[in-house]
N, CA, C and O of each residue as an XYZ file, in Angstrom:
868
protein
N      12.917    -26.296    -20.293
C      12.854    -24.842    -20.460
C      11.689    -24.466    -21.366
O      11.475    -25.099    -22.400
N      10.943    -23.451    -20.987
C       9.834    -23.014    -21.828
C       9.958    -21.543    -22.210
O       8.957    -20.888    -22.503
N      11.177    -21.025    -22.208
C      11.359    -19.680    -22.744
C      11.184    -19.739    -24.255
O      11.354    -20.789    -24.874
N      10.843    -18.595    -24.840
C      10.627    -18.506    -26.288
C      11.432    -17.329    -26.809
O      11.442    -16.248    -26.219
N      12.112    -17.562    -27.932
C      12.909    -16.485    -28.507
C      12.792    -16.507    -30.021
O      12.808    -17.573    -30.637
N      12.676    -15.353    -30.607
C      12.726    -15.210    -32.053
C      13.950    -14.391    -32.430
O      14.189    -13.324    -31.864
N      14.733    -14.895    -33.393
C      15.941    -14.192    -33.815
C      15.827    -13.787    -35.279
O      15.764    -14.640    -36.165
N      15.800    -12.489    -35.525
C      15.831    -11.929    -36.883
C      14.785    -12.587    -37.793
O      15.091    -13.000    -38.912
N      13.554    -12.676    -37.295
C      12.496    -13.349    -38.055
C      11.967    -12.467    -39.181
O      11.683    -11.284    -38.993
N      11.844    -13.071    -40.341
C      11.209    -12.408    -41.478
C      10.167    -13.345    -42.057
O      10.356    -14.560    -42.114
N       9.051    -12.746    -42.488
C       7.989    -13.520    -43.112
C       7.354    -12.685    -44.206
O       6.981    -11.534    -43.984
N       7.233    -13.274    -45.396
C       6.642    -12.617    -46.548
C       5.524    -13.491    -47.102
O       5.608    -14.719    -47.070
N       4.499    -12.859    -47.598
C       3.471    -13.536    -48.376
C       3.511    -12.915    -49.764
O       2.928    -11.858    -50.008
N       4.214    -13.596    -50.671
C       4.472    -13.003    -51.970
C       5.360    -11.783    -51.793
O       6.415    -11.860    -51.162
N       4.933    -10.662    -52.348
C       5.711     -9.430    -52.230
C       5.396     -8.662    -50.948
O       6.012     -7.631    -50.673
N       4.437     -9.163    -50.162
C       4.002     -8.451    -48.961
C       4.901     -8.786    -47.779
O       5.035     -9.949    -47.400
N       5.506     -7.773    -47.209
C       6.344     -7.947    -46.017
C       5.465     -7.901    -44.773
O       4.778     -6.911    -44.524
N       5.493     -8.973    -44.000
C       4.724     -9.045    -42.759
C       5.628     -8.797    -41.555
O       5.310     -7.982    -40.689
N       6.745     -9.498    -41.506
C       7.762     -9.284    -40.485
C       9.122     -9.235    -41.167
O       9.359     -9.940    -42.148
N       9.997     -8.414    -40.653
C      11.347     -8.362    -41.214
C      12.364     -8.133    -40.113
O      12.334     -7.122    -39.410
N      13.280     -9.112    -39.977
C      14.381     -9.028    -38.993
C      13.850     -8.676    -37.606
O      14.383     -7.798    -36.928
N      12.796     -9.373    -37.197
C      12.140     -9.091    -35.916
C      12.657    -10.062    -34.854
O      12.675    -11.273    -35.070
N      13.071     -9.532    -33.723
C      13.582    -10.353    -32.629
C      12.818    -10.055    -31.341
O      12.368     -8.932    -31.117
N      12.682    -11.071    -30.507
C      12.019    -10.909    -29.216
C      12.468    -12.045    -28.303
O      13.049    -13.030    -28.757
N      12.192    -11.892    -27.022
C      12.436    -12.979    -26.075
C      11.378    -12.938    -24.988
O      11.117    -11.891    -24.396
N      10.768    -14.098    -24.731
C       9.801    -14.266    -23.646
C      10.421    -15.210    -22.624
O      10.675    -16.376    -22.924
N      10.661    -14.710    -21.430
C      11.292    -15.522    -20.398
C      10.330    -16.557    -19.839
O       9.116    -16.355    -19.827
N      10.880    -17.646    -19.385
C      10.082    -18.690    -18.748
C       9.342    -18.131    -17.538
O       9.929    -17.432    -16.711
N       8.055    -18.441    -17.440
C       7.275    -17.981    -16.311
C       6.929    -16.514    -16.351
O       6.679    -15.907    -15.309
N       6.910    -15.924    -17.551
C       6.581    -14.517    -17.707
C       5.561    -14.335    -18.819
O       5.387    -15.206    -19.672
N       4.894    -13.194    -18.798
C       3.919    -12.855    -19.836
C       4.510    -11.742    -20.696
O       4.802    -10.648    -20.214
N       4.677    -12.049    -21.973
C       5.143    -11.063    -22.940
C       3.952    -10.609    -23.767
O       3.291    -11.421    -24.414
N       3.681     -9.316    -23.746
C       2.595     -8.761    -24.552
C       3.153     -8.217    -25.862
O       4.084     -7.412    -25.879
N       2.559     -8.677    -26.956
C       2.846     -8.156    -28.286
C       1.773     -7.119    -28.565
O       0.623     -7.462    -28.841
N       2.149     -5.866    -28.491
C       1.164     -4.785    -28.518
C       1.212     -4.042    -29.848
O       2.282     -3.706    -30.357
N       0.024     -3.794    -30.398
C      -0.047     -3.015    -31.620
C      -1.411     -3.122    -32.267
O      -2.214     -3.989    -31.921
N      -1.660     -2.241    -33.201
C      -2.943     -2.223    -33.900
C      -3.075     -3.423    -34.825
O      -2.091     -4.090    -35.146
N      -4.302     -3.686    -35.248
C      -4.549     -4.762    -36.202
C      -3.728     -4.527    -37.466
O      -3.679     -3.416    -37.993
N      -3.084     -5.591    -37.945
C      -2.289     -5.485    -39.152
C      -0.802     -5.292    -38.932
O      -0.058     -5.112    -39.896
N      -0.343     -5.327    -37.667
C       1.073     -5.071    -37.405
C       1.917     -6.343    -37.364
O       3.127     -6.266    -37.153
N       1.306     -7.509    -37.560
C       2.069     -8.755    -37.617
C       1.997     -9.617    -36.378
O       2.722    -10.608    -36.286
N       1.143     -9.276    -35.412
C       1.079    -10.037    -34.162
C       0.675    -11.496    -34.397
O       1.299    -12.417    -33.871
N      -0.373    -11.687    -35.193
C      -0.868    -13.040    -35.429
C       0.161    -13.885    -36.162
O       0.359    -15.054    -35.831
N       0.809    -13.305    -37.146
C       1.838    -14.040    -37.877
C       2.952    -14.485    -36.942
O       3.444    -15.607    -37.056
N       3.353    -13.621    -36.022
C       4.406    -13.987    -35.085
C       3.976    -15.163    -34.204
O       4.760    -16.085    -33.979
N       2.745    -15.137    -33.708
C       2.250    -16.251    -32.899
C       2.222    -17.545    -33.709
O       2.561    -18.609    -33.190
N       1.825    -17.463    -34.962
C       1.769    -18.658    -35.814
C       3.168    -19.211    -36.105
O       3.332    -20.419    -36.273
N       4.161    -18.349    -36.164
C       5.535    -18.820    -36.312
C       5.984    -19.573    -35.058
O       6.644    -20.607    -35.155
N       5.626    -19.056    -33.895
C       5.986    -19.731    -32.640
C       5.270    -21.074    -32.527
O       5.844    -22.053    -32.049
N       4.018    -21.113    -32.966
C       3.231    -22.344    -32.879
C       3.662    -23.391    -33.901
O       3.346    -24.570    -33.740
N       4.369    -22.987    -34.938
C       4.754    -23.916    -35.999
C       3.742    -24.021    -37.108
O       3.786    -24.958    -37.905
N       2.823    -23.064    -37.173
C       1.797    -23.069    -38.216
C       2.244    -22.313    -39.466
O       1.630    -22.435    -40.526
N       3.313    -21.535    -39.334
C       3.934    -20.851    -40.474
C       5.438    -21.089    -40.415
O       6.005    -21.309    -39.345
N       6.070    -21.041    -41.583
C       7.518    -21.162    -41.675
C       8.134    -19.775    -41.835
O       7.601    -18.963    -42.592
N       9.234    -19.477    -41.152
C       9.905    -18.194    -41.377
C      10.671    -18.214    -42.699
O      11.194    -19.251    -43.108
N      10.731    -17.086    -43.344
C      11.564    -16.947    -44.542
C      13.011    -16.669    -44.173
O      13.918    -16.898    -44.973
N      13.221    -16.180    -42.973
C      14.573    -15.963    -42.459
C      14.487    -15.948    -40.939
O      13.422    -15.711    -40.369
N      15.612    -16.200    -40.296
C      15.654    -16.194    -38.847
C      15.252    -17.533    -38.239
O      15.137    -18.539    -38.939
N      15.042    -17.529    -36.928
C      14.751    -18.781    -36.225
C      13.909    -18.516    -34.984
O      13.951    -17.438    -34.392
N      13.141    -19.543    -34.612
C      12.386    -19.558    -33.360
C      13.016    -20.598    -32.448
O      13.288    -21.723    -32.868
N      13.245    -20.218    -31.203
C      13.824    -21.117    -30.215
C      12.817    -21.366    -29.093
O      12.161    -20.436    -28.625
N      12.700    -22.604    -28.669
C      12.030    -22.953    -27.418
C      13.134    -23.424    -26.479
O      13.737    -24.474    -26.702
N      13.396    -22.656    -25.439
C      14.605    -22.894    -24.665
C      15.811    -22.644    -25.556
O      15.912    -21.599    -26.199
N      16.721    -23.604    -25.591
C      17.913    -23.482    -26.437
C      17.760    -24.221    -27.762
O      18.709    -24.291    -28.542
N      16.604    -24.760    -28.020
C      16.387    -25.591    -29.203
C      15.749    -24.789    -30.325
O      14.744    -24.108    -30.117
N      16.333    -24.871    -31.512
C      15.718    -24.250    -32.683
C      14.561    -25.139    -33.145
O      14.748    -26.323    -33.425
N      13.348    -24.542    -33.220
C      12.183    -25.309    -33.644
C      11.644    -24.841    -34.990
O      10.857    -25.546    -35.621
N      12.061    -23.658    -35.434
C      11.655    -23.152    -36.747
C      12.808    -22.374    -37.358
O      13.414    -21.516    -36.715
N      13.094    -22.689    -38.603
C      14.018    -21.932    -39.425
C      13.695    -22.276    -40.870
O      13.003    -23.264    -41.118
N      14.170    -21.496    -41.826
C      13.826    -21.783    -43.219
C      14.143    -23.229    -43.604
O      15.280    -23.683    -43.482
N      13.120    -23.937    -44.069
C      13.300    -25.308    -44.505
C      13.177    -26.360    -43.428
O      13.231    -27.551    -43.735
N      13.014    -25.966    -42.169
C      12.912    -26.960    -41.086
C      12.017    -26.426    -39.984
O      12.310    -25.392    -39.383
N      10.913    -27.139    -39.717
C       9.961    -26.717    -38.697
C       9.530    -27.927    -37.878
O       9.084    -28.931    -38.433
N       9.663    -27.834    -36.572
C       9.161    -28.877    -35.688
C       7.642    -28.821    -35.675
O       7.081    -27.743    -35.478
N       6.944    -29.958    -35.882
C       5.476    -29.931    -35.935
C       4.868    -29.343    -34.668
O       5.428    -29.502    -33.583
N       3.722    -28.663    -34.794
C       3.073    -28.054    -33.629
C       2.810    -29.033    -32.487
O       2.937    -28.661    -31.321
N       2.445    -30.280    -32.801
C       2.097    -31.243    -31.746
C       3.292    -31.608    -30.882
O       3.117    -32.171    -29.801
N       4.501    -31.302    -31.331
C       5.702    -31.640    -30.573
C       6.254    -30.447    -29.796
O       7.365    -30.522    -29.272
N       5.501    -29.348    -29.712
C       6.015    -28.121    -29.108
C       5.465    -27.832    -27.712
O       5.996    -26.950    -27.038
N       4.445    -28.520    -27.253
C       3.777    -28.210    -25.987
C       3.335    -26.754    -25.955
O       3.616    -26.007    -25.018
N       2.628    -26.384    -27.026
C       2.129    -25.025    -27.190
C       0.619    -25.059    -27.346
O       0.094    -25.859    -28.121
N      -0.079    -24.210    -26.628
C      -1.514    -24.034    -26.816
C      -1.768    -22.658    -27.392
O      -1.103    -21.693    -27.015
N      -2.745    -22.554    -28.323
C      -3.011    -21.264    -28.959
C      -4.503    -20.981    -29.014
O      -5.304    -21.847    -29.366
N      -4.859    -19.759    -28.661
C      -6.224    -19.260    -28.844
C      -6.210    -18.366    -30.075
O      -5.595    -17.300    -30.073
N      -6.895    -18.810    -31.128
C      -6.905    -18.086    -32.385
C      -7.893    -16.927    -32.333
O      -8.909    -16.988    -31.640
N      -7.583    -15.888    -33.069
C      -8.459    -14.718    -33.100
C      -9.825    -15.064    -33.692
O     -10.834    -14.488    -33.287
N      -9.869    -16.004    -34.653
C     -11.141    -16.400    -35.260
C     -11.697    -17.674    -34.625
O     -12.637    -18.276    -35.144
N     -11.105    -18.082    -33.487
C     -11.536    -19.213    -32.660
C     -11.170    -20.576    -33.245
O     -10.712    -21.445    -32.503
N     -11.359    -20.797    -34.575
C     -11.012    -22.064    -35.233
C     -11.683    -23.260    -34.563
O     -11.047    -24.288    -34.329
N     -12.971    -23.117    -34.257
C     -13.721    -24.214    -33.669
C     -14.194    -25.178    -34.755
O     -14.300    -24.809    -35.924
N     -14.479    -26.422    -34.351
C     -14.979    -27.440    -35.271
C     -16.504    -27.400    -35.281
O     -17.122    -27.702    -34.260
N     -17.125    -27.041    -36.389
C     -18.567    -26.758    -36.403
C     -19.459    -27.936    -36.037
O     -20.567    -27.737    -35.540
N     -18.993    -29.156    -36.274
C     -19.822    -30.338    -36.008
C     -19.703    -30.836    -34.573
O     -20.414    -31.765    -34.190
N     -18.823    -30.244    -33.772
C     -18.457    -30.814    -32.484
C     -19.041    -30.007    -31.330
O     -18.969    -28.778    -31.325
N     -19.623    -30.707    -30.348
C     -20.163    -30.046    -29.167
C     -19.044    -29.411    -28.335
O     -17.871    -29.760    -28.471
N     -19.434    -28.479    -27.480
C     -18.472    -27.752    -26.669
C     -17.556    -28.701    -25.900
O     -16.334    -28.580    -25.985
N     -18.121    -29.629    -25.164
C     -17.300    -30.510    -24.344
C     -16.372    -31.382    -25.184
O     -15.286    -31.747    -24.734
N     -16.795    -31.719    -26.405
C     -15.989    -32.566    -27.267
C     -14.766    -31.836    -27.803
O     -13.761    -32.472    -28.123
N     -14.832    -30.499    -27.908
C     -13.649    -29.747    -28.310
C     -12.501    -29.986    -27.326
O     -11.342    -30.107    -27.722
N     -12.840    -30.050    -26.056
C     -11.821    -30.276    -25.028
C     -11.442    -31.751    -24.963
O     -10.260    -32.091    -24.917
N     -12.444    -32.624    -24.959
C     -12.185    -34.053    -24.832
C     -11.358    -34.583    -26.000
O     -10.516    -35.462    -25.818
N     -11.594    -34.055    -27.187
C     -10.844    -34.506    -28.369
C      -9.355    -34.260    -28.194
O      -8.535    -35.133    -28.481
N      -9.007    -33.064    -27.718
C      -7.599    -32.722    -27.502
C      -7.002    -33.595    -26.405
O      -5.867    -34.057    -26.528
N      -7.756    -33.825    -25.336
C      -7.260    -34.634    -24.223
C      -7.079    -36.094    -24.626
O      -6.113    -36.737    -24.213
N      -7.995    -36.619    -25.425
C      -7.879    -38.003    -25.873
C      -6.647    -38.171    -26.749
O      -5.936    -39.169    -26.638
N      -6.392    -37.198    -27.621
C      -5.219    -37.268    -28.496
C      -3.921    -37.243    -27.689
O      -2.890    -37.734    -28.148
N      -3.976    -36.663    -26.477
C      -2.782    -36.603    -25.635
C      -2.553    -37.891    -24.852
O      -1.522    -38.043    -24.197
N      -3.511    -38.825    -24.916
C      -3.368    -40.101    -24.232
C      -3.958    -40.144    -22.838
O      -3.731    -41.109    -22.109
N      -4.706    -39.129    -22.447
C      -5.287    -39.076    -21.113
C      -6.407    -40.093    -20.975
O      -7.144    -40.340    -21.929
N      -6.542    -40.689    -19.784
C      -7.583    -41.681    -19.542
C      -8.967    -41.039    -19.555
O      -9.090    -39.821    -19.421
N     -10.003    -41.851    -19.714
C     -11.373    -41.348    -19.774
C     -11.744    -40.593    -18.495
O     -12.338    -39.517    -18.560
N     -11.397    -41.153    -17.341
C     -11.717    -40.506    -16.068
C     -11.002    -39.171    -15.938
O     -11.598    -38.190    -15.493
N      -9.731    -39.124    -16.320
C      -8.971    -37.873    -16.275
C      -9.544    -36.849    -17.249
O      -9.601    -35.659    -16.941
N      -9.971    -37.315    -18.434
C     -10.547    -36.403    -19.422
C     -11.821    -35.768    -18.899
O     -12.034    -34.568    -19.065
N     -12.667    -36.567    -18.267
C     -13.929    -36.055    -17.744
C     -13.682    -35.009    -16.657
O     -14.343    -33.971    -16.631
N     -12.730    -35.282    -15.758
C     -12.426    -34.352    -14.676
C     -11.838    -33.050    -15.219
O     -12.219    -31.960    -14.792
N     -10.908    -33.178    -16.160
C     -10.270    -31.988    -16.734
C     -11.274    -31.155    -17.531
O     -11.251    -29.926    -17.471
N     -12.149    -31.824    -18.272
C     -13.173    -31.114    -19.044
C     -14.110    -30.345    -18.130
O     -14.439    -29.190    -18.400
N     -14.541    -30.987    -17.042
C     -15.422    -30.319    -16.083
C     -14.744    -29.081    -15.496
O     -15.373    -28.031    -15.363
N     -13.472    -29.203    -15.149
C     -12.737    -28.087    -14.576
C     -12.669    -26.912    -15.547
O     -12.907    -25.767    -15.163
N     -12.345    -27.197    -16.798
C     -12.178    -26.127    -17.781
C     -13.513    -25.475    -18.134
O     -13.576    -24.260    -18.320
N     -14.572    -26.265    -18.229
C     -15.882    -25.685    -18.514
C     -16.343    -24.789    -17.376
O     -16.987    -23.766    -17.610
N     -16.018    -25.167    -16.153
C     -16.349    -24.307    -15.016
C     -15.515    -23.034    -15.056
O     -16.023    -21.952    -14.765
N     -14.250    -23.153    -15.410
C     -13.363    -22.000    -15.474
C     -13.906    -20.926    -16.404
O     -13.867    -19.740    -16.076
N     -14.411    -21.335    -17.564
C     -14.881    -20.364    -18.564
C     -16.399    -20.199    -18.535
O     -16.982    -19.608    -19.443
N     -17.034    -20.723    -17.490
C     -18.467    -20.531    -17.273
C     -19.304    -21.072    -18.435
O     -20.182    -20.384    -18.955
N     -19.018    -22.304    -18.829
C     -19.784    -22.939    -19.903
C     -20.347    -24.298    -19.491
O     -20.668    -25.122    -20.347
N     -20.468    -24.532    -18.185
C     -20.993    -25.822    -17.742
C     -22.362    -26.119    -18.345
O     -22.662    -27.266    -18.677
N     -23.188    -25.088    -18.484
C     -24.551    -25.280    -18.983
C     -24.639    -25.265    -20.503
O     -25.729    -25.386    -21.061
N     -23.497    -25.116    -21.181
C     -23.490    -25.081    -22.643
C     -22.667    -26.212    -23.233
O     -22.296    -26.161    -24.406
N     -22.380    -27.227    -22.441
C     -21.463    -28.280    -22.869
C     -21.993    -29.078    -24.054
O     -21.206    -29.641    -24.814
N     -23.316    -29.139    -24.228
C     -23.897    -29.914    -25.332
C     -24.103    -29.075    -26.591
O     -24.475    -29.610    -27.636
N     -23.869    -27.789    -26.505
C     -24.104    -26.906    -27.650
C     -22.998    -27.049    -28.695
O     -21.874    -27.446    -28.390
N     -23.354    -26.711    -29.937
C     -22.375    -26.645    -31.018
C     -22.053    -25.183    -31.318
O     -22.817    -24.293    -30.946
N     -20.927    -24.929    -31.988
C     -20.502    -23.540    -32.185
C     -21.558    -22.605    -32.753
O     -21.630    -21.443    -32.352
N     -22.396    -23.100    -33.698
C     -23.384    -22.209    -34.306
C     -24.490    -21.799    -33.333
O     -25.250    -20.870    -33.607
N     -24.577    -22.499    -32.190
C     -25.571    -22.159    -31.169
C     -25.027    -21.184    -30.122
O     -25.757    -20.774    -29.220
N     -23.764    -20.816    -30.235
C     -23.105    -20.008    -29.215
C     -22.963    -18.557    -29.648
O     -22.926    -18.251    -30.840
N     -22.884    -17.677    -28.672
C     -22.562    -16.279    -28.950
C     -21.067    -16.164    -29.244
O     -20.314    -17.116    -29.044
N     -20.647    -15.001    -29.717
C     -19.231    -14.788    -29.975
C     -18.387    -14.942    -28.722
O     -17.300    -15.519    -28.766
N     -18.888    -14.426    -27.603
C     -18.163    -14.566    -26.348
C     -18.051    -16.004    -25.894
O     -17.018    -16.414    -25.366
N     -19.112    -16.776    -26.097
C     -19.077    -18.191    -25.718
C     -18.097    -18.972    -26.588
O     -17.371    -19.834    -26.093
N     -18.077    -18.671    -27.876
C     -17.112    -19.344    -28.756
C     -15.682    -19.000    -28.342
O     -14.798    -19.857    -28.371
N     -15.463    -17.764    -27.963
C     -14.145    -17.356    -27.473
C     -13.741    -18.190    -26.270
O     -12.596    -18.632    -26.174
N     -14.674    -18.409    -25.353
C     -14.378    -19.153    -24.135
C     -14.106    -20.630    -24.411
O     -13.293    -21.250    -23.725
N     -14.781    -21.193    -25.410
C     -14.470    -22.570    -25.813
C     -13.030    -22.653    -26.315
O     -12.298    -23.582    -25.975
N     -12.633    -21.677    -27.122
C     -11.271    -21.660    -27.669
C     -10.232    -21.558    -26.559
O      -9.186    -22.203    -26.628
N     -10.514    -20.754    -25.538
C      -9.592    -20.622    -24.413
C      -9.482    -21.942    -23.656
O      -8.381    -22.386    -23.330
N     -10.628    -22.570    -23.376
C     -10.623    -23.843    -22.653
C      -9.857    -24.912    -23.436
O      -9.089    -25.676    -22.850
N     -10.057    -24.970    -24.738
C      -9.363    -25.972    -25.555
C      -7.851    -25.745    -25.529
O      -7.080    -26.701    -25.440
N      -7.428    -24.487    -25.605
C      -5.995    -24.189    -25.593
C      -5.338    -24.587    -24.272
O      -4.162    -24.950    -24.241
N      -6.102    -24.518    -23.183
C      -5.571    -24.858    -21.866
C      -5.677    -26.348    -21.551
O      -5.183    -26.794    -20.516
N      -6.312    -27.117    -22.423
C      -6.691    -28.494    -22.117
C      -5.517    -29.345    -21.640
O      -5.618    -30.001    -20.603
N      -4.421    -29.347    -22.369
C      -3.301    -30.234    -22.047
C      -2.249    -29.578    -21.167
O      -1.136    -30.089    -21.039
N      -2.597    -28.448    -20.561
C      -1.682    -27.766    -19.654
C      -0.346    -27.483    -20.339
O       0.701    -27.915    -19.857
N      -0.377    -26.755    -21.470
C       0.839    -26.564    -22.266
C       1.881    -25.713    -21.537
O       1.553    -24.903    -20.669
N       3.146    -25.920    -21.915
C       4.232    -25.130    -21.330
C       4.189    -23.684    -21.828
O       4.577    -22.752    -21.123
N       3.708    -23.525    -23.060
C       3.672    -22.205    -23.689
C       2.253    -21.931    -24.161
O       1.636    -22.777    -24.807
N       1.740    -20.765    -23.843
C       0.384    -20.394    -24.228
C       0.430    -19.144    -25.091
O       0.991    -18.121    -24.698
N      -0.177    -19.242    -26.287
C      -0.225    -18.135    -27.234
C      -1.654    -17.627    -27.312
O      -2.567    -18.392    -27.624
N      -1.858    -16.359    -27.036
C      -3.197    -15.789    -26.953
C      -3.326    -14.651    -27.954
O      -2.623    -13.646    -27.852
N      -4.220    -14.807    -28.917
C      -4.414    -13.802    -29.960
C      -5.716    -13.050    -29.686
O      -6.799    -13.534    -30.016
N      -5.606    -11.864    -29.081
C      -6.774    -11.054    -28.688
C      -7.797    -11.896    -27.916
O      -8.964    -11.946    -28.304
N      -7.381    -12.554    -26.834
C      -8.242    -13.543    -26.179
C      -9.406    -12.974    -25.376
O     -10.333    -13.709    -25.035
N      -9.374    -11.680    -25.068
C     -10.404    -11.111    -24.209
C     -11.426    -10.257    -24.967
O     -12.297     -9.640    -24.355
N     -11.319    -10.225    -26.271
C     -12.093     -9.249    -27.043
C     -13.600     -9.431    -26.928
O     -14.341     -8.460    -27.081
N     -14.080    -10.656    -26.661
C     -15.520    -10.893    -26.578
C     -15.982    -11.309    -25.176
O     -17.062    -11.877    -25.014
N     -15.156    -11.020    -24.170
C     -15.499    -11.385    -22.800
C     -15.967    -10.160    -22.027
O     -15.449     -9.058    -22.211
N     -16.962    -10.369    -21.150
C     -17.399     -9.262    -20.316
C     -16.424     -9.064    -19.152
O     -15.471     -9.828    -18.996
N     -16.665     -8.051    -18.352
C     -15.716     -7.673    -17.310
C     -15.402     -8.771    -16.321
O     -14.237     -8.990    -15.987
N     -16.434     -9.475    -15.842
C     -16.211    -10.503    -14.828
C     -15.444    -11.689    -15.397
O     -14.554    -12.228    -14.739
N     -15.788    -12.102    -16.631
C     -15.073    -13.217    -17.244
C     -13.648    -12.830    -17.611
O     -12.739    -13.657    -17.527
N     -13.446    -11.592    -18.012
C     -12.077    -11.125    -18.261
C     -11.237    -11.315    -16.995
O     -10.101    -11.788    -17.047
N     -11.821    -10.938    -15.867
C     -11.105    -11.050    -14.600
C     -10.803    -12.507    -14.275
O      -9.691    -12.830    -13.857
N     -11.791    -13.400    -14.463
C     -11.611    -14.811    -14.140
C     -10.529    -15.445    -15.005
O      -9.640    -16.133    -14.501
N     -10.612    -15.206    -16.317
C      -9.635    -15.797    -17.226
C      -8.248    -15.194    -16.984
O      -7.247    -15.909    -17.019
N      -8.188    -13.889    -16.738
C      -6.903    -13.247    -16.459
C      -6.261    -13.830    -15.203
O      -5.045    -14.016    -15.153
N      -7.069    -14.113    -14.200
C      -6.539    -14.705    -12.964
C      -5.969    -16.094    -13.234
O      -4.934    -16.463    -12.677
N      -6.648    -16.871    -14.095
C      -6.122    -18.199    -14.412
C      -4.827    -18.100    -15.212
O      -3.907    -18.892    -15.011
N      -4.758    -17.130    -16.115
C      -3.519    -16.924    -16.871
C      -2.379    -16.576    -15.911
O      -1.260    -17.064    -16.070
N      -2.663    -15.741    -14.924
C      -1.643    -15.402    -13.929
C      -1.215    -16.633    -13.139
O      -0.042    -16.773    -12.791
N      -2.168    -17.530    -12.853
C      -1.821    -18.748    -12.119
C      -0.935    -19.665    -12.953
O      -0.067    -20.351    -12.415
N      -1.153    -19.678    -14.269
C      -0.291    -20.461    -15.151
C       1.120    -19.895    -15.155
O       2.097    -20.644    -15.149
N       1.223    -18.578    -15.164
C       2.536    -17.938    -15.087
C       3.251    -18.351    -13.811
O       4.454    -18.611    -13.826
N       2.518    -18.413    -12.713
C       3.116    -18.778    -11.433
C       3.651    -20.211    -11.433
O       4.519    -20.553    -10.631
N       3.134    -21.040    -12.331
C       3.612    -22.420    -12.458
C       4.782    -22.537    -13.427
O       5.226    -23.642    -13.738
N       5.277    -21.409    -13.900
C       6.443    -21.429    -14.768
C       6.146    -21.459    -16.242
O       7.049    -21.682    -17.049
N       4.891    -21.238    -16.620
C       4.533    -21.254    -18.027
C       4.846    -19.911    -18.687
O       4.806    -18.857    -18.053
N       5.153    -19.988    -19.961
C       5.475    -18.803    -20.738
C       4.273    -18.423    -21.578
O       3.680    -19.278    -22.236
N       3.905    -17.148    -21.563
C       2.686    -16.704    -22.237
C       3.009    -15.538    -23.154
O       3.612    -14.546    -22.745
N       2.587    -15.683    -24.417
C       2.665    -14.587    -25.375
C       1.251    -14.117    -25.654
O       0.413    -14.886    -26.126
N       0.989    -12.861    -25.365
C      -0.339    -12.282    -25.496
C      -0.317    -11.178    -26.548
O       0.327    -10.147    -26.354
N      -1.011    -11.389    -27.650
C      -1.137    -10.371    -28.693
C      -2.394     -9.565    -28.439
O      -3.485    -10.127    -28.345
N      -2.251     -8.248    -28.326
C      -3.396     -7.414    -28.000
C      -3.195     -5.982    -28.487
O      -2.073     -5.517    -28.685
N      -4.323     -5.306    -28.671
C      -4.284     -3.859    -28.934
C      -4.866     -3.096    -27.744
O      -5.027     -1.877    -27.800
N      -5.183     -3.823    -26.663
C      -5.889     -3.267    -25.507
C      -4.891     -2.882    -24.413
O      -4.263     -3.745    -23.800
N      -4.757     -1.587    -24.181
C      -3.801     -1.125    -23.178
C      -4.165     -1.601    -21.770
O      -3.279     -1.799    -20.938
N      -5.456     -1.784    -21.497
C      -5.871     -2.246    -20.169
C      -5.347     -3.645    -19.893
O      -4.911     -3.930    -18.777
N      -5.381     -4.525    -20.892
C      -4.872     -5.888    -20.708
C      -3.360     -5.879    -20.563
O      -2.804     -6.670    -19.801
N      -2.699     -5.004    -21.277
C      -1.252     -4.875    -21.131
C      -0.913     -4.474    -19.696
O      -0.030     -5.062    -19.071
N      -1.613     -3.480    -19.185
C      -1.348     -3.003    -17.828
C      -1.668     -4.075    -16.786
O      -1.003     -4.166    -15.754
N      -2.678     -4.875    -17.063
C      -3.092     -5.897    -16.100
C      -2.152     -7.092    -16.080
O      -1.892     -7.646    -15.012
N      -1.637     -7.503    -17.233
C      -0.987     -8.804    -17.333
C       0.499     -8.778    -17.693
O       1.223     -9.705    -17.330
N       0.967     -7.764    -18.380
C       2.300     -7.838    -18.995
C       3.437     -7.753    -17.975
O       3.436     -6.894    -17.092
N       4.407     -8.661    -18.115
C       5.688     -8.512    -17.462
C       6.647     -7.746    -18.368
O       7.560     -7.066    -17.900
N       6.422     -7.869    -19.664
C       7.247     -7.200    -20.655
C       6.375     -6.912    -21.865
O       5.467     -7.683    -22.178
N       6.646     -5.805    -22.545
C       5.848     -5.412    -23.705
C       6.768     -5.201    -24.900
O       7.811     -4.554    -24.800
N       6.352     -5.768    -26.041
C       7.012     -5.484    -27.310
C       6.010     -4.734    -28.173
O       4.961     -5.278    -28.520
N       6.322     -3.493    -28.521
C       5.452     -2.694    -29.388
C       5.807     -2.998    -30.842
O       6.923     -2.726    -31.285
N       4.867     -3.554    -31.568
C       5.114     -3.972    -32.946
C       4.745     -2.851    -33.904
O       3.760     -2.934    -34.638
N       5.545     -1.819    -33.881
C       5.301     -0.643    -34.709
C       5.917     -0.839    -36.082
O       6.594     -1.833    -36.343
N       5.670      0.126    -36.948
C       6.264      0.092    -38.276
C       5.218      0.276    -39.335
O       4.083      0.651    -39.038
N       5.589      0.015    -40.580
C       4.663      0.155    -41.694
C       3.507     -0.816    -41.551
O       3.677     -1.886    -40.966
N       2.322     -0.468    -42.076
C       1.186     -1.389    -42.006
C       1.531     -2.726    -42.646
O       2.160     -2.795    -43.701
N       1.098     -3.779    -41.974
C       1.351     -5.133    -42.465
C       0.051     -5.920    -42.374
O      -0.925     -5.436    -41.800
N       0.027     -7.095    -42.918
C      -1.123     -7.984    -42.809
C      -0.778     -9.119    -41.861
O       0.268     -9.752    -42.008
N      -1.646     -9.385    -40.888
C      -1.385    -10.462    -39.946
C      -1.563    -11.814    -40.611
O      -1.384    -12.847    -39.967
């Protein structure tokens, strides 16, 4: 099962309330859009699902299994979750193709399989001609596309997207959106954090509006 559920999640950074008693459910094979302006807690929620933050209260479930609760968090590598970070989180010393190959090698994939999968993903995000470049040589849109390709590398059951289209032009938005839809068709669960109503209309099966007092992501 790759459904995702949050029950009464709260997260604080010192005295700052980021999330409080927040619940949601993303069904298997569906796209849940977390919609709201910057600062409403979207990124924090994705990081709780990924296992990069601990909740102060409540729990995160993958299927029927609790993977995060106060004092106990299943490591991210054991969750079959891929995440595209808003700031990309690329490795500055590593070439484009190595960002993908590194993740695939860590998963135990053979050299031949890694090469084929890397070629496929670079073609998907239109970076075949930039495979030898390093992050500092890339535009913002190109760095975004590397982050998307890396998140898709191991074909995760759950995909977390934090403003993934913000630096893509119209044609690439369409290409990446089509691939995201194809992942949904394979039964994958996708959480998409966005402030863009056009992306919500294009992709969402369900929308959670993260309204309330201003918060820090």
